N, C-alpha and C positions, 0 to 999 in steps of 0.2 A: 212122338207127338204127331197127331194127325193134323193135316192141313186142309182147310176148306179152300180149294183152288178157285172157287167162284167169288171169294172175297175180293172186292175191288181194291186194286193197287192204290187208288187215290185215297181210300179210307185208311189203308195201312200207313201211307205216307203222312197223313194228317195225324194218326196216332203216334207215329215216330216223332213228329214235330212236337207233340204234346208230352213227349218223354216216356212213352210206353215201351219198355224194353222188349216185350214179347212181340211187338209189331215187327221188329227187325227179323226175328226168327220166322215169323209167318210170311214175310215179304220174300225172303231169299228163294224158297222153293217155287214161288209163283213166277218170279222173273228170271230164274236160273237158266231156263232153256233159251230165252231171248238173249241173255248176257253171253251165254256160251256160243250161240250163233254169231253174235257180234264179234266176239273174240276170235272165233274161227275165221270169219271173213277178213278181219284185220291181219291175222297171221298168214293166212293162205294167199290173199290177194296183194298184200303190200310189202311183204318182207321176204328177201331172198334166203337168208340164213336163219331158219327158225330154230331157236334154242329154248323155246317156251311152249308148252302145250296150252291149248285153249282153256282147258280146265284150270290150269295153274294161273293163267292170266285173269280169269274170272275171279278166282279165289283171292288173288293178291289185290285186285281192284276193289273187290267187295270189302276186304279187310280195311282198306284205306277209306272207303266210304263210310263204313259203319263202326270202325274201330275208334275213331276220334269223334269229332262233332258230327252228329247225324245230318245227312243232307236235307236241305229244305227244298223239296221237290213238290210241285203242284199236282202232277199227274204222271202216268206211266212214261209218256214221251219225254217229259222234263227229266225224270229219273234216269232214263236211258241216255239222255244227253250228258247228264252228270257222270254216269257210269263210263261213257265213252271218254270223257275227259280224264277220269281216273285211270282207265286203261292206257290212254296216251301217256300219262305221267309215269306209269309203271314201265312202259316200253322205253320211254326216253331215259329214265333212270338206269335201266339195264344197259342201254346203249352207251350212256356216259360211263358207267362202271367198266364195261368192256373197253371203252376208249381210253380209260385211265390205265388199263392193264397193258394195252398195246397201242402202238401208233396207228392212226387212221382206223380206229376201231368202230367208227360210226356205222350203224345199221343202215343199209340201203333200202329205200322205199320207192314204190312206183305210184305216183298219183294217178287216180282214175282219169280217163281221157276228158271227162267233163270238168276236171279241176284245173289242169294246166296243160298247155300245149307241150308237145314233145321237145325237150331241150337237148336231146341227143344223149343224155345220161339221166340217171335217177338221183334225186337229192337224198341225202341221208336223213334219218329220222331226227337227229339233233338239229340239222339245218332247217328242216320243215317246222319243228317245234319253235325254234327261235324266230323264224319268219312269221309264224302265226302269232307269236307274242308281240312282235313289232307291229303287225297289222292291227292287233287288238288295241295298241296304244293310239293308233291313228283312227280306227273305226272298229269298235267292239262288236257291233252287229255283224259286220262282214266277216270278221274272224270266227264268230260263233256259227255263222251259216256254213262256212267251210268245215269247221270242226264237226258240226252235226251231220253233214253229208259224208265226209271222209271217214270219221272215226265212229259215228253212231249209225251210219248207213240209212238215215232217215230220207224219206221221199220229200220232194220239194213242197208238196202241200203240207206235210207234217212240220217241216222246218218253218214255213210261213206262219202256221198256227202257233208253233212254239215261240217264235220271235214276235208274234203279234203284228205282222205286216201282211200286206197284200201279196199275191203271187207275182204281180208285176214289179213291185218294189223289191221282192226277193230276187227276181231275175236280174234286175239292174245291179243290186248289191253283189250278187254272185259273179256276174261278169266282171265287175270292177275288182272283186277280190281275186279272181283268177289272174287278171292282168297284173295286179299288184304282186301276187305270189310269184308269178312267172319272172317278173323283173327282179324281185328280191332274191330268188333262188339262183337266177342267172348271174347276178352280181356276186353271190357267195361262192359260185363255182370256181375252183382253182383254174387258173390259166395254164394251158399246156404248151 
């Protein structure tokens, strides 16, 4: 099947929402390179023991996205944010599975310097996931901002546009989310 790579992602997402099954097939080749780059960044920058190839992470996340209910995304950035969440879920599920097989099996992650101050150690992926879920209960927008930055790798301007807030509001939200996550992860840290 030939793919017109100039076909706008937004149009394909609208077609997917309308129930067009061929839109899913046309979308994947167009966004594949970006999804793979996103997966490679997550695996290379954030995880010490990589047991999953970027290609496998992309395919597993894409199956989750398109295997069930089709994602309701407005545009490419929104879709990448949804894909980042799916990748996060894949990685968390794998970490939980390994943790169930052995004690202290949590995958260790390093938050980028703009997310949290150095706590002396790196939180595991499950702890980060749980902290983000707790933050979402308190403030969904702040949790979403962190998720879009850390897991989707979006720039601040893109995050502000995706969330529909000004750059100044995003900056305040982001600083507050950083502090909240720092405290939450520090409290979850086992005492030695």
